[in-house]
Structure formats: structure tokens, C-alpha cells
mmCIF entry with sequence, helices, sheets and N, C-alpha, C, O atoms, coordinates in Angstrom:
data_MODEL
# 
_entry.id   MODEL 
# 
_entity.id                         1 
_entity.type                       polymer 
_entity.pdbx_number_of_molecules   1 
# 
_entity_poly.entity_id                      1 
_entity_poly.type                           'polypeptide(L)' 
_entity_poly.nstd_linkage                   no 
_entity_poly.nstd_monomer                   no 
_entity_poly.pdbx_seq_one_letter_code       MIRDHVAANLVVEPDDFEYAPFAQEGGLGKVHQVFGSELNNLIEELNRALAA 
_entity_poly.pdbx_seq_one_letter_code_can   MIRDHVAANLVVEPDDFEYAPFAQEGGLGKVHQVFGSELNNLIEELNRALAA 
_entity_poly.pdbx_strand_id                 A 
# 
loop_
_entity_poly_seq.entity_id 
_entity_poly_seq.num 
_entity_poly_seq.mon_id 
_entity_poly_seq.hetero 
1 1  MET n 
1 2  ILE n 
1 3  ARG n 
1 4  ASP n 
1 5  HIS n 
1 6  VAL n 
1 7  ALA n 
1 8  ALA n 
1 9  ASN n 
1 10 LEU n 
1 11 VAL n 
1 12 VAL n 
1 13 GLU n 
1 14 PRO n 
1 15 ASP n 
1 16 ASP n 
1 17 PHE n 
1 18 GLU n 
1 19 TYR n 
1 20 ALA n 
1 21 PRO n 
1 22 PHE n 
1 23 ALA n 
1 24 GLN n 
1 25 GLU n 
1 26 GLY n 
1 27 GLY n 
1 28 LEU n 
1 29 GLY n 
1 30 LYS n 
1 31 VAL n 
1 32 HIS n 
1 33 GLN n 
1 34 VAL n 
1 35 PHE n 
1 36 GLY n 
1 37 SER n 
1 38 GLU n 
1 39 LEU n 
1 40 ASN n 
1 41 ASN n 
1 42 LEU n 
1 43 ILE n 
1 44 GLU n 
1 45 GLU n 
1 46 LEU n 
1 47 ASN n 
1 48 ARG n 
1 49 ALA n 
1 50 LEU n 
1 51 ALA n 
1 52 ALA n 
# 
_struct_asym.id          A 
_struct_asym.entity_id   1 
# 
loop_
_struct_conf.conf_type_id 
_struct_conf.id 
_struct_conf.pdbx_PDB_helix_id 
_struct_conf.beg_label_comp_id 
_struct_conf.beg_label_asym_id 
_struct_conf.beg_label_seq_id 
_struct_conf.pdbx_beg_PDB_ins_code 
_struct_conf.end_label_comp_id 
_struct_conf.end_label_asym_id 
_struct_conf.end_label_seq_id 
_struct_conf.pdbx_end_PDB_ins_code 
_struct_conf.beg_auth_comp_id 
_struct_conf.beg_auth_asym_id 
_struct_conf.beg_auth_seq_id 
_struct_conf.end_auth_comp_id 
_struct_conf.end_auth_asym_id 
_struct_conf.end_auth_seq_id 
_struct_conf.pdbx_PDB_helix_class 
_struct_conf.details 
_struct_conf.pdbx_PDB_helix_length 
HELX_P HELX_P1 AA1 ILE A 2  ? ASN A 9  ? ILE A 2  ASN A 9  1 ? 8  
HELX_P HELX_P2 AA2 PRO A 14 ? GLU A 18 ? PRO A 14 GLU A 18 5 ? 5  
HELX_P HELX_P3 AA3 PHE A 22 ? GLU A 25 ? PHE A 22 GLU A 25 5 ? 4  
HELX_P HELX_P4 AA4 GLY A 27 ? PHE A 35 ? GLY A 27 PHE A 35 1 ? 9  
HELX_P HELX_P5 AA5 GLY A 36 ? GLU A 38 ? GLY A 36 GLU A 38 5 ? 3  
HELX_P HELX_P6 AA6 LEU A 39 ? ALA A 51 ? LEU A 39 ALA A 51 1 ? 13 
# 
_struct_conf_type.id          HELX_P 
_struct_conf_type.criteria    ? 
_struct_conf_type.reference   ? 
# 
loop_
_atom_site.group_PDB 
_atom_site.id 
_atom_site.type_symbol 
_atom_site.label_atom_id 
_atom_site.label_alt_id 
_atom_site.label_comp_id 
_atom_site.label_asym_id 
_atom_site.label_entity_id 
_atom_site.label_seq_id 
_atom_site.pdbx_PDB_ins_code 
_atom_site.Cartn_x 
_atom_site.Cartn_y 
_atom_site.Cartn_z 
_atom_site.occupancy 
_atom_site.B_iso_or_equiv 
_atom_site.pdbx_formal_charge 
_atom_site.auth_seq_id 
_atom_site.auth_comp_id 
_atom_site.auth_asym_id 
_atom_site.auth_atom_id 
_atom_site.pdbx_PDB_model_num 
ATOM 1   N N  . MET A 1 1  ? 98.358  -13.006 -0.579 1.00 0.00 ? 1  MET A N  1 
ATOM 2   C CA . MET A 1 1  ? 99.578  -12.511 -1.180 1.00 0.00 ? 1  MET A CA 1 
ATOM 3   C C  . MET A 1 1  ? 100.791 -12.853 -0.316 1.00 0.00 ? 1  MET A C  1 
ATOM 4   O O  . MET A 1 1  ? 101.857 -13.185 -0.836 1.00 0.00 ? 1  MET A O  1 
ATOM 5   N N  . ILE A 1 2  ? 100.625 -12.770 1.004  1.00 0.00 ? 2  ILE A N  1 
ATOM 6   C CA . ILE A 1 2  ? 101.736 -13.094 1.895  1.00 0.00 ? 2  ILE A CA 1 
ATOM 7   C C  . ILE A 1 2  ? 102.104 -14.565 1.744  1.00 0.00 ? 2  ILE A C  1 
ATOM 8   O O  . ILE A 1 2  ? 103.285 -14.910 1.713  1.00 0.00 ? 2  ILE A O  1 
ATOM 9   N N  . ARG A 1 3  ? 101.113 -15.422 1.651  1.00 0.00 ? 3  ARG A N  1 
ATOM 10  C CA . ARG A 1 3  ? 101.371 -16.857 1.474  1.00 0.00 ? 3  ARG A CA 1 
ATOM 11  C C  . ARG A 1 3  ? 102.204 -17.102 0.218  1.00 0.00 ? 3  ARG A C  1 
ATOM 12  O O  . ARG A 1 3  ? 103.184 -17.845 0.258  1.00 0.00 ? 3  ARG A O  1 
ATOM 13  N N  . ASP A 1 4  ? 101.825 -16.494 -0.874 1.00 0.00 ? 4  ASP A N  1 
ATOM 14  C CA . ASP A 1 4  ? 102.549 -16.674 -2.128 1.00 0.00 ? 4  ASP A CA 1 
ATOM 15  C C  . ASP A 1 4  ? 103.966 -16.113 -2.037 1.00 0.00 ? 4  ASP A C  1 
ATOM 16  O O  . ASP A 1 4  ? 104.904 -16.692 -2.584 1.00 0.00 ? 4  ASP A O  1 
ATOM 17  N N  . HIS A 1 5  ? 104.116 -14.996 -1.351 1.00 0.00 ? 5  HIS A N  1 
ATOM 18  C CA . HIS A 1 5  ? 105.442 -14.406 -1.181 1.00 0.00 ? 5  HIS A CA 1 
ATOM 19  C C  . HIS A 1 5  ? 106.339 -15.337 -0.361 1.00 0.00 ? 5  HIS A C  1 
ATOM 20  O O  . HIS A 1 5  ? 107.499 -15.558 -0.711 1.00 0.00 ? 5  HIS A O  1 
ATOM 21  N N  . VAL A 1 6  ? 105.803 -15.872 0.713  1.00 0.00 ? 6  VAL A N  1 
ATOM 22  C CA . VAL A 1 6  ? 106.572 -16.787 1.558  1.00 0.00 ? 6  VAL A CA 1 
ATOM 23  C C  . VAL A 1 6  ? 106.961 -18.034 0.774  1.00 0.00 ? 6  VAL A C  1 
ATOM 24  O O  . VAL A 1 6  ? 108.086 -18.515 0.904  1.00 0.00 ? 6  VAL A O  1 
ATOM 25  N N  . ALA A 1 7  ? 106.068 -18.553 -0.021 1.00 0.00 ? 7  ALA A N  1 
ATOM 26  C CA . ALA A 1 7  ? 106.364 -19.749 -0.813 1.00 0.00 ? 7  ALA A CA 1 
ATOM 27  C C  . ALA A 1 7  ? 107.516 -19.498 -1.778 1.00 0.00 ? 7  ALA A C  1 
ATOM 28  O O  . ALA A 1 7  ? 108.299 -20.407 -2.052 1.00 0.00 ? 7  ALA A O  1 
ATOM 29  N N  . ALA A 1 8  ? 107.629 -18.299 -2.289 1.00 0.00 ? 8  ALA A N  1 
ATOM 30  C CA . ALA A 1 8  ? 108.681 -17.975 -3.253 1.00 0.00 ? 8  ALA A CA 1 
ATOM 31  C C  . ALA A 1 8  ? 109.977 -17.502 -2.602 1.00 0.00 ? 8  ALA A C  1 
ATOM 32  O O  . ALA A 1 8  ? 111.052 -17.678 -3.175 1.00 0.00 ? 8  ALA A O  1 
ATOM 33  N N  . ASN A 1 9  ? 109.891 -16.898 -1.402 1.00 0.00 ? 9  ASN A N  1 
ATOM 34  C CA . ASN A 1 9  ? 111.061 -16.245 -0.808 1.00 0.00 ? 9  ASN A CA 1 
ATOM 35  C C  . ASN A 1 9  ? 111.486 -16.779 0.552  1.00 0.00 ? 9  ASN A C  1 
ATOM 36  O O  . ASN A 1 9  ? 112.595 -16.494 1.004  1.00 0.00 ? 9  ASN A O  1 
ATOM 37  N N  . LEU A 1 10 ? 110.634 -17.539 1.205  1.00 0.00 ? 10 LEU A N  1 
ATOM 38  C CA . LEU A 1 10 ? 110.898 -18.162 2.497  1.00 0.00 ? 10 LEU A CA 1 
ATOM 39  C C  . LEU A 1 10 ? 111.022 -17.199 3.672  1.00 0.00 ? 10 LEU A C  1 
ATOM 40  O O  . LEU A 1 10 ? 111.124 -17.659 4.810  1.00 0.00 ? 10 LEU A O  1 
ATOM 41  N N  . VAL A 1 11 ? 111.020 -15.905 3.457  1.00 0.00 ? 11 VAL A N  1 
ATOM 42  C CA . VAL A 1 11 ? 111.010 -14.906 4.526  1.00 0.00 ? 11 VAL A CA 1 
ATOM 43  C C  . VAL A 1 11 ? 110.181 -13.709 4.090  1.00 0.00 ? 11 VAL A C  1 
ATOM 44  O O  . VAL A 1 11 ? 109.890 -13.526 2.908  1.00 0.00 ? 11 VAL A O  1 
ATOM 45  N N  . VAL A 1 12 ? 109.807 -12.896 5.079  1.00 0.00 ? 12 VAL A N  1 
ATOM 46  C CA . VAL A 1 12 ? 109.094 -11.649 4.807  1.00 0.00 ? 12 VAL A CA 1 
ATOM 47  C C  . VAL A 1 12 ? 109.860 -10.532 5.498  1.00 0.00 ? 12 VAL A C  1 
ATOM 48  O O  . VAL A 1 12 ? 110.206 -10.641 6.674  1.00 0.00 ? 12 VAL A O  1 
ATOM 49  N N  . GLU A 1 13 ? 110.119 -9.478  4.774  1.00 0.00 ? 13 GLU A N  1 
ATOM 50  C CA . GLU A 1 13 ? 110.778 -8.288  5.302  1.00 0.00 ? 13 GLU A CA 1 
ATOM 51  C C  . GLU A 1 13 ? 109.840 -7.109  5.068  1.00 0.00 ? 13 GLU A C  1 
ATOM 52  O O  . GLU A 1 13 ? 109.094 -7.109  4.089  1.00 0.00 ? 13 GLU A O  1 
ATOM 53  N N  . PRO A 1 14 ? 109.860 -6.100  5.948  1.00 0.00 ? 14 PRO A N  1 
ATOM 54  C CA . PRO A 1 14 ? 108.977 -4.948  5.748  1.00 0.00 ? 14 PRO A CA 1 
ATOM 55  C C  . PRO A 1 14 ? 109.112 -4.312  4.367  1.00 0.00 ? 14 PRO A C  1 
ATOM 56  O O  . PRO A 1 14 ? 108.116 -3.875  3.791  1.00 0.00 ? 14 PRO A O  1 
ATOM 57  N N  . ASP A 1 15 ? 110.320 -4.256  3.833  1.00 0.00 ? 15 ASP A N  1 
ATOM 58  C CA . ASP A 1 15 ? 110.525 -3.653  2.506  1.00 0.00 ? 15 ASP A CA 1 
ATOM 59  C C  . ASP A 1 15 ? 109.810 -4.415  1.397  1.00 0.00 ? 15 ASP A C  1 
ATOM 60  O O  . ASP A 1 15 ? 109.509 -3.844  0.349  1.00 0.00 ? 15 ASP A O  1 
ATOM 61  N N  . ASP A 1 16 ? 109.536 -5.691  1.615  1.00 0.00 ? 16 ASP A N  1 
ATOM 62  C CA . ASP A 1 16 ? 108.857 -6.499  0.601  1.00 0.00 ? 16 ASP A CA 1 
ATOM 63  C C  . ASP A 1 16 ? 107.491 -5.922  0.235  1.00 0.00 ? 16 ASP A C  1 
ATOM 64  O O  . ASP A 1 16 ? 107.008 -6.121  -0.880 1.00 0.00 ? 16 ASP A O  1 
ATOM 65  N N  . PHE A 1 17 ? 106.876 -5.212  1.167  1.00 0.00 ? 17 PHE A N  1 
ATOM 66  C CA . PHE A 1 17 ? 105.542 -4.670  0.925  1.00 0.00 ? 17 PHE A CA 1 
ATOM 67  C C  . PHE A 1 17 ? 105.541 -3.472  -0.015 1.00 0.00 ? 17 PHE A C  1 
ATOM 68  O O  . PHE A 1 17 ? 104.476 -2.989  -0.398 1.00 0.00 ? 17 PHE A O  1 
ATOM 69  N N  . GLU A 1 18 ? 106.711 -2.992  -0.386 1.00 0.00 ? 18 GLU A N  1 
ATOM 70  C CA . GLU A 1 18 ? 106.815 -1.884  -1.333 1.00 0.00 ? 18 GLU A CA 1 
ATOM 71  C C  . GLU A 1 18 ? 106.890 -2.368  -2.780 1.00 0.00 ? 18 GLU A C  1 
ATOM 72  O O  . GLU A 1 18 ? 106.937 -1.554  -3.702 1.00 0.00 ? 18 GLU A O  1 
ATOM 73  N N  . TYR A 1 19 ? 106.900 -3.669  -2.982 1.00 0.00 ? 19 TYR A N  1 
ATOM 74  C CA . TYR A 1 19 ? 107.012 -4.250  -4.321 1.00 0.00 ? 19 TYR A CA 1 
ATOM 75  C C  . TYR A 1 19 ? 105.747 -5.017  -4.674 1.00 0.00 ? 19 TYR A C  1 
ATOM 76  O O  . TYR A 1 19 ? 104.939 -5.342  -3.804 1.00 0.00 ? 19 TYR A O  1 
ATOM 77  N N  . ALA A 1 20 ? 105.586 -5.301  -5.963 1.00 0.00 ? 20 ALA A N  1 
ATOM 78  C CA . ALA A 1 20 ? 104.425 -6.061  -6.438 1.00 0.00 ? 20 ALA A CA 1 
ATOM 79  C C  . ALA A 1 20 ? 104.406 -7.421  -5.755 1.00 0.00 ? 20 ALA A C  1 
ATOM 80  O O  . ALA A 1 20 ? 105.473 -7.980  -5.500 1.00 0.00 ? 20 ALA A O  1 
ATOM 81  N N  . PRO A 1 21 ? 103.274 -7.960  -5.457 1.00 0.00 ? 21 PRO A N  1 
ATOM 82  C CA . PRO A 1 21 ? 101.929 -7.437  -5.697 1.00 0.00 ? 21 PRO A CA 1 
ATOM 83  C C  . PRO A 1 21 ? 101.420 -6.529  -4.582 1.00 0.00 ? 21 PRO A C  1 
ATOM 84  O O  . PRO A 1 21 ? 100.346 -5.942  -4.709 1.00 0.00 ? 21 PRO A O  1 
ATOM 85  N N  . PHE A 1 22 ? 102.185 -6.404  -3.482 1.00 0.00 ? 22 PHE A N  1 
ATOM 86  C CA . PHE A 1 22 ? 101.719 -5.630  -2.331 1.00 0.00 ? 22 PHE A CA 1 
ATOM 87  C C  . PHE A 1 22 ? 101.545 -4.150  -2.653 1.00 0.00 ? 22 PHE A C  1 
ATOM 88  O O  . PHE A 1 22 ? 100.591 -3.524  -2.192 1.00 0.00 ? 22 PHE A O  1 
ATOM 89  N N  . ALA A 1 23 ? 102.460 -3.587  -3.439 1.00 0.00 ? 23 ALA A N  1 
ATOM 90  C CA . ALA A 1 23 ? 102.402 -2.163  -3.762 1.00 0.00 ? 23 ALA A CA 1 
ATOM 91  C C  . ALA A 1 23 ? 101.088 -1.800  -4.453 1.00 0.00 ? 23 ALA A C  1 
ATOM 92  O O  . ALA A 1 23 ? 100.567 -0.702  -4.258 1.00 0.00 ? 23 ALA A O  1 
ATOM 93  N N  . GLN A 1 24 ? 100.556 -2.708  -5.249 1.00 0.00 ? 24 GLN A N  1 
ATOM 94  C CA . GLN A 1 24 ? 99.303  -2.438  -5.954 1.00 0.00 ? 24 GLN A CA 1 
ATOM 95  C C  . GLN A 1 24 ? 98.105  -2.400  -5.017 1.00 0.00 ? 24 GLN A C  1 
ATOM 96  O O  . GLN A 1 24 ? 97.035  -1.914  -5.383 1.00 0.00 ? 24 GLN A O  1 
ATOM 97  N N  . GLU A 1 25 ? 98.288  -2.914  -3.811 1.00 0.00 ? 25 GLU A N  1 
ATOM 98  C CA . GLU A 1 25 ? 97.193  -2.936  -2.832 1.00 0.00 ? 25 GLU A CA 1 
ATOM 99  C C  . GLU A 1 25 ? 97.418  -1.943  -1.690 1.00 0.00 ? 25 GLU A C  1 
ATOM 100 O O  . GLU A 1 25 ? 96.711  -1.985  -0.683 1.00 0.00 ? 25 GLU A O  1 
ATOM 101 N N  . GLY A 1 26 ? 98.393  -1.057  -1.844 1.00 0.00 ? 26 GLY A N  1 
ATOM 102 C CA . GLY A 1 26 ? 98.613  -0.029  -0.841 1.00 0.00 ? 26 GLY A CA 1 
ATOM 103 C C  . GLY A 1 26 ? 99.975  -0.081  -0.184 1.00 0.00 ? 26 GLY A C  1 
ATOM 104 O O  . GLY A 1 26 ? 100.326 0.817   0.582  1.00 0.00 ? 26 GLY A O  1 
ATOM 105 N N  . GLY A 1 27 ? 100.737 -1.097  -0.463 1.00 0.00 ? 27 GLY A N  1 
ATOM 106 C CA . GLY A 1 27 ? 102.107 -1.187  0.017  1.00 0.00 ? 27 GLY A CA 1 
ATOM 107 C C  . GLY A 1 27 ? 102.247 -1.235  1.530  1.00 0.00 ? 27 GLY A C  1 
ATOM 108 O O  . GLY A 1 27 ? 101.352 -1.689  2.243  1.00 0.00 ? 27 GLY A O  1 
ATOM 109 N N  . LEU A 1 28 ? 103.376 -0.761  1.996  1.00 0.00 ? 28 LEU A N  1 
ATOM 110 C CA . LEU A 1 28 ? 103.708 -0.811  3.408  1.00 0.00 ? 28 LEU A CA 1 
ATOM 111 C C  . LEU A 1 28 ? 102.727 0.012   4.241  1.00 0.00 ? 28 LEU A C  1 
ATOM 112 O O  . LEU A 1 28 ? 102.402 -0.363  5.368  1.00 0.00 ? 28 LEU A O  1 
ATOM 113 N N  . GLY A 1 29 ? 102.260 1.116   3.698  1.00 0.00 ? 29 GLY A N  1 
ATOM 114 C CA . GLY A 1 29 ? 101.280 1.939   4.413  1.00 0.00 ? 29 GLY A CA 1 
ATOM 115 C C  . GLY A 1 29 ? 100.004 1.165   4.717  1.00 0.00 ? 29 GLY A C  1 
ATOM 116 O O  . GLY A 1 29 ? 99.472  1.248   5.824  1.00 0.00 ? 29 GLY A O  1 
ATOM 117 N N  . LYS A 1 30 ? 99.522  0.425   3.753  1.00 0.00 ? 30 LYS A N  1 
ATOM 118 C CA . LYS A 1 30 ? 98.301  -0.365  3.945  1.00 0.00 ? 30 LYS A CA 1 
ATOM 119 C C  . LYS A 1 30 ? 98.536  -1.488  4.947  1.00 0.00 ? 30 LYS A C  1 
ATOM 120 O O  . LYS A 1 30 ? 97.670  -1.778  5.773  1.00 0.00 ? 30 LYS A O  1 
ATOM 121 N N  . VAL A 1 31 ? 99.703  -2.117  4.878  1.00 0.00 ? 31 VAL A N  1 
ATOM 122 C CA . VAL A 1 31 ? 100.014 -3.194  5.815  1.00 0.00 ? 31 VAL A CA 1 
ATOM 123 C C  . VAL A 1 31 ? 100.054 -2.648  7.240  1.00 0.00 ? 31 VAL A C  1 
ATOM 124 O O  . VAL A 1 31 ? 99.555  -3.290  8.164  1.00 0.00 ? 31 VAL A O  1 
ATOM 125 N N  . HIS A 1 32 ? 100.644 -1.466  7.422  1.00 0.00 ? 32 HIS A N  1 
ATOM 126 C CA . HIS A 1 32 ? 100.648 -0.834  8.746  1.00 0.00 ? 32 HIS A CA 1 
ATOM 127 C C  . HIS A 1 32 ? 99.231  -0.504  9.191  1.00 0.00 ? 32 HIS A C  1 
ATOM 128 O O  . HIS A 1 32 ? 98.899  -0.644  10.368 1.00 0.00 ? 32 HIS A O  1 
ATOM 129 N N  . GLN A 1 33 ? 98.404  -0.073  8.265  1.00 0.00 ? 33 GLN A N  1 
ATOM 130 C CA . GLN A 1 33 ? 97.018  0.249   8.586  1.00 0.00 ? 33 GLN A CA 1 
ATOM 131 C C  . GLN A 1 33 ? 96.268  -1.000  9.050  1.00 0.00 ? 33 GLN A C  1 
ATOM 132 O O  . GLN A 1 33 ? 95.472  -0.935  9.987  1.00 0.00 ? 33 GLN A O  1 
ATOM 133 N N  . VAL A 1 34 ? 96.518  -2.129  8.401  1.00 0.00 ? 34 VAL A N  1 
ATOM 134 C CA . VAL A 1 34 ? 95.815  -3.375  8.728  1.00 0.00 ? 34 VAL A CA 1 
ATOM 135 C C  . VAL A 1 34 ? 96.344  -4.001  10.008 1.00 0.00 ? 34 VAL A C  1 
ATOM 136 O O  . VAL A 1 34 ? 95.559  -4.412  10.862 1.00 0.00 ? 34 VAL A O  1 
ATOM 137 N N  . PHE A 1 35 ? 97.672  -4.080  10.156 1.00 0.00 ? 35 PHE A N  1 
ATOM 138 C CA . PHE A 1 35 ? 98.263  -4.789  11.289 1.00 0.00 ? 35 PHE A CA 1 
ATOM 139 C C  . PHE A 1 35 ? 98.736  -3.877  12.417 1.00 0.00 ? 35 PHE A C  1 
ATOM 140 O O  . PHE A 1 35 ? 99.028  -4.351  13.515 1.00 0.00 ? 35 PHE A O  1 
ATOM 141 N N  . GLY A 1 36 ? 98.813  -2.589  12.159 1.00 0.00 ? 36 GLY A N  1 
ATOM 142 C CA . GLY A 1 36 ? 99.179  -1.628  13.187 1.00 0.00 ? 36 GLY A CA 1 
ATOM 143 C C  . GLY A 1 36 ? 100.546 -1.878  13.794 1.00 0.00 ? 36 GLY A C  1 
ATOM 144 O O  . GLY A 1 36 ? 101.479 -2.310  13.117 1.00 0.00 ? 36 GLY A O  1 
ATOM 145 N N  . SER A 1 37 ? 100.639 -1.601  15.071 1.00 0.00 ? 37 SER A N  1 
ATOM 146 C CA . SER A 1 37 ? 101.919 -1.706  15.765 1.00 0.00 ? 37 SER A CA 1 
ATOM 147 C C  . SER A 1 37 ? 102.393 -3.147  15.912 1.00 0.00 ? 37 SER A C  1 
ATOM 148 O O  . SER A 1 37 ? 103.535 -3.379  16.310 1.00 0.00 ? 37 SER A O  1 
ATOM 149 N N  . GLU A 1 38 ? 101.554 -4.099  15.606 1.00 0.00 ? 38 GLU A N  1 
ATOM 150 C CA . GLU A 1 38 ? 101.916 -5.513  15.705 1.00 0.00 ? 38 GLU A CA 1 
ATOM 151 C C  . GLU A 1 38 ? 102.653 -6.027  14.473 1.00 0.00 ? 38 GLU A C  1 
ATOM 152 O O  . GLU A 1 38 ? 103.088 -7.178  14.451 1.00 0.00 ? 38 GLU A O  1 
ATOM 153 N N  . LEU A 1 39 ? 102.797 -5.191  13.451 1.00 0.00 ? 39 LEU A N  1 
ATOM 154 C CA . LEU A 1 39 ? 103.387 -5.651  12.194 1.00 0.00 ? 39 LEU A CA 1 
ATOM 155 C C  . LEU A 1 39 ? 104.784 -6.231  12.384 1.00 0.00 ? 39 LEU A C  1 
ATOM 156 O O  . LEU A 1 39 ? 105.057 -7.343  11.931 1.00 0.00 ? 39 LEU A O  1 
ATOM 157 N N  . ASN A 1 40 ? 105.666 -5.497  13.044 1.00 0.00 ? 40 ASN A N  1 
ATOM 158 C CA . ASN A 1 40 ? 107.034 -6.000  13.207 1.00 0.00 ? 40 ASN A CA 1 
ATOM 159 C C  . ASN A 1 40 ? 107.061 -7.305  13.993 1.00 0.00 ? 40 ASN A C  1 
ATOM 160 O O  . ASN A 1 40 ? 107.798 -8.226  13.640 1.00 0.00 ? 40 ASN A O  1 
ATOM 161 N N  . ASN A 1 41 ? 106.267 -7.392  15.052 1.00 0.00 ? 41 ASN A N  1 
ATOM 162 C CA . ASN A 1 41 ? 106.202 -8.633  15.824 1.00 0.00 ? 41 ASN A CA 1 
ATOM 163 C C  . ASN A 1 41 ? 105.659 -9.774  14.980 1.00 0.00 ? 41 ASN A C  1 
ATOM 164 O O  . ASN A 1 41 ? 106.151 -10.900 15.059 1.00 0.00 ? 41 ASN A O  1 
ATOM 165 N N  . LEU A 1 42 ? 104.661 -9.489  14.183 1.00 0.00 ? 42 LEU A N  1 
ATOM 166 C CA . LEU A 1 42 ? 104.077 -10.506 13.314 1.00 0.00 ? 42 LEU A CA 1 
ATOM 167 C C  . LEU A 1 42 ? 105.091 -11.020 12.295 1.00 0.00 ? 42 LEU A C  1 
ATOM 168 O O  . LEU A 1 42 ? 105.191 -12.225 12.067 1.00 0.00 ? 42 LEU A O  1 
ATOM 169 N N  . ILE A 1 43 ? 105.835 -10.110 11.690 1.00 0.00 ? 43 ILE A N  1 
ATOM 170 C CA . ILE A 1 43 ? 106.849 -10.499 10.712 1.00 0.00 ? 43 ILE A CA 1 
ATOM 171 C C  . ILE A 1 43 ? 107.941 -11.336 11.381 1.00 0.00 ? 43 ILE A C  1 
ATOM 172 O O  . ILE A 1 43 ? 108.362 -12.355 10.835 1.00 0.00 ? 43 ILE A O  1 
ATOM 173 N N  . GLU A 1 44 ? 108.398 -10.911 12.554 1.00 0.00 ? 44 GLU A N  1 
ATOM 174 C CA . GLU A 1 44 ? 109.432 -11.665 13.264 1.00 0.00 ? 44 GLU A CA 1 
ATOM 175 C C  . GLU A 1 44 ? 108.946 -13.069 13.623 1.00 0.00 ? 44 GLU A C  1 
ATOM 176 O O  . GLU A 1 44 ? 109.668 -14.049 13.441 1.00 0.00 ? 44 GLU A O  1 
ATOM 177 N N  . GLU A 1 45 ? 107.726 -13.159 14.131 1.00 0.00 ? 45 GLU A N  1 
ATOM 178 C CA . GLU A 1 45 ? 107.161 -14.453 14.512 1.00 0.00 ? 45 GLU A CA 1 
ATOM 179 C C  . GLU A 1 45 ? 106.983 -15.359 13.291 1.00 0.00 ? 45 GLU A C  1 
ATOM 180 O O  . GLU A 1 45 ? 107.276 -16.554 13.350 1.00 0.00 ? 45 GLU A O  1 
ATOM 181 N N  . LEU A 1 46 ? 106.517 -14.802 12.216 1.00 0.00 ? 46 LEU A N  1 
ATOM 182 C CA . LEU A 1 46 ? 106.344 -15.556 10.982 1.00 0.00 ? 46 LEU A CA 1 
ATOM 183 C C  . LEU A 1 46 ? 107.685 -16.099 10.479 1.00 0.00 ? 46 LEU A C  1 
ATOM 184 O O  . LEU A 1 46 ? 107.794 -17.271 10.120 1.00 0.00 ? 46 LEU A O  1 
ATOM 185 N N  . ASN A 1 47 ? 108.697 -15.238 10.459 1.00 0.00 ? 47 ASN A N  1 
ATOM 186 C CA . ASN A 1 47 ? 110.010 -15.666 9.991  1.00 0.00 ? 47 ASN A CA 1 
ATOM 187 C C  . ASN A 1 47 ? 110.629 -16.711 10.905 1.00 0.00 ? 47 ASN A C  1 
ATOM 188 O O  . ASN A 1 47 ? 111.295 -17.628 10.424 1.00 0.00 ? 47 ASN A O  1 
ATOM 189 N N  . ARG A 1 48 ? 110.423 -16.593 12.226 1.00 0.00 ? 48 ARG A N  1 
ATOM 190 C CA . ARG A 1 48 ? 110.923 -17.627 13.148 1.00 0.00 ? 48 ARG A CA 1 
ATOM 191 C C  . ARG A 1 48 ? 110.257 -18.958 12.869 1.00 0.00 ? 48 ARG A C  1 
ATOM 192 O O  . ARG A 1 48 ? 110.925 -19.991 12.841 1.00 0.00 ? 48 ARG A O  1 
ATOM 193 N N  . ALA A 1 49 ? 108.955 -18.947 12.665 1.00 0.00 ? 49 ALA A N  1 
ATOM 194 C CA . ALA A 1 49 ? 108.221 -20.187 12.395 1.00 0.00 ? 49 ALA A CA 1 
ATOM 195 C C  . ALA A 1 49 ? 108.671 -20.807 11.070 1.00 0.00 ? 49 ALA A C  1 
ATOM 196 O O  . ALA A 1 49 ? 108.767 -22.028 10.954 1.00 0.00 ? 49 ALA A O  1 
ATOM 197 N N  . LEU A 1 50 ? 108.944 -19.972 10.088 1.00 0.00 ? 50 LEU A N  1 
ATOM 198 C CA . LEU A 1 50 ? 109.382 -20.484 8.797  1.00 0.00 ? 50 LEU A CA 1 
ATOM 199 C C  . LEU A 1 50 ? 110.786 -21.085 8.870  1.00 0.00 ? 50 LEU A C  1 
ATOM 200 O O  . LEU A 1 50 ? 111.100 -22.031 8.146  1.00 0.00 ? 50 LEU A O  1 
ATOM 201 N N  . ALA A 1 51 ? 111.619 -20.540 9.734  1.00 0.00 ? 51 ALA A N  1 
ATOM 202 C CA . ALA A 1 51 ? 112.987 -21.037 9.866  1.00 0.00 ? 51 ALA A CA 1 
ATOM 203 C C  . ALA A 1 51 ? 113.064 -22.337 10.661 1.00 0.00 ? 51 ALA A C  1 
ATOM 204 O O  . ALA A 1 51 ? 114.039 -23.082 10.558 1.00 0.00 ? 51 ALA A O  1 
ATOM 205 N N  . ALA A 1 52 ? 112.042 -22.598 11.444 1.00 0.00 ? 52 ALA A N  1 
ATOM 206 C CA . ALA A 1 52 ? 112.053 -23.795 12.316 1.00 0.00 ? 52 ALA A CA 1 
ATOM 207 C C  . ALA A 1 52 ? 111.876 -25.064 11.543 1.00 0.00 ? 52 ALA A C  1 
ATOM 208 O O  . ALA A 1 52 ? 111.862 -26.147 12.128 1.00 0.00 ? 52 ALA A O  1 
# 
């Protein structure tokens, strides 16, 4: 889902996880559960790589 979101939007923001299709799979809460405290760092690193 993240791959498809990036292909359509070119960036990922934490708020994006509150909208479809992420919301149907648990939204931001589920993403925090999966990635834990590394979520913000992961999003920042992903966005930097996409901008390069």
C-alpha cells in the first residue's frame, strides 16, 4: 500500500495513514504498532530518498 501511495503522491506524511486504503487496515495506530518509534524516522528517510 505504501508503494502505491508513493507512486501516486511522491511523499508520505503521517496523516496519510488515516485515509484509504490505510484506514481500512488499522490506520495510523496500526502503522505505529508495526513500525514503533522508528515510524517518523522511516517516513523522513523515505521522503528524502524520493526527493533525491
